[in-house]
Residue, then its C-alpha position, 0 to 999 in steps of 0.5 A: x358089644x361089637x356087631x358086624x356090618x356086611x356090605x356087598x360090592x354095590x354098597x361099597x361102590x355107593x360109599x365110594x360115590x358118596x365120599x367122592x361127591x361130598x369131598x368136604x365131609x370128613x366123617x360118615x356114619x353107617x347105620x343099620x336097622x332091621x325094622x323091615x323084617x326082611x333084611x338089614x336096611x343100611x344108610x350113610x349119614x353125615x353133617x352137610x349143614x352146620x345147624x344139625x349133626x347128621x342132617x343128611x342120610x342116604x339109603x344104600x340098602x341092597x334089596x336084590x337078595x331079599 
């Protein structure tokens, strides 16, 4: 089952900043959850250190529309 992830312009810009900053990273995982009950929380995770997969996570949730 596929589901859409909707990102606004600011979130796309944040993704670009993350990719530019972490040049050594080739794979990024985008996660969403709705545990807030208000809107979707979106984070980007990736493996920065060799000892644990997806050990670094950055929240790119935009709460301006909540």
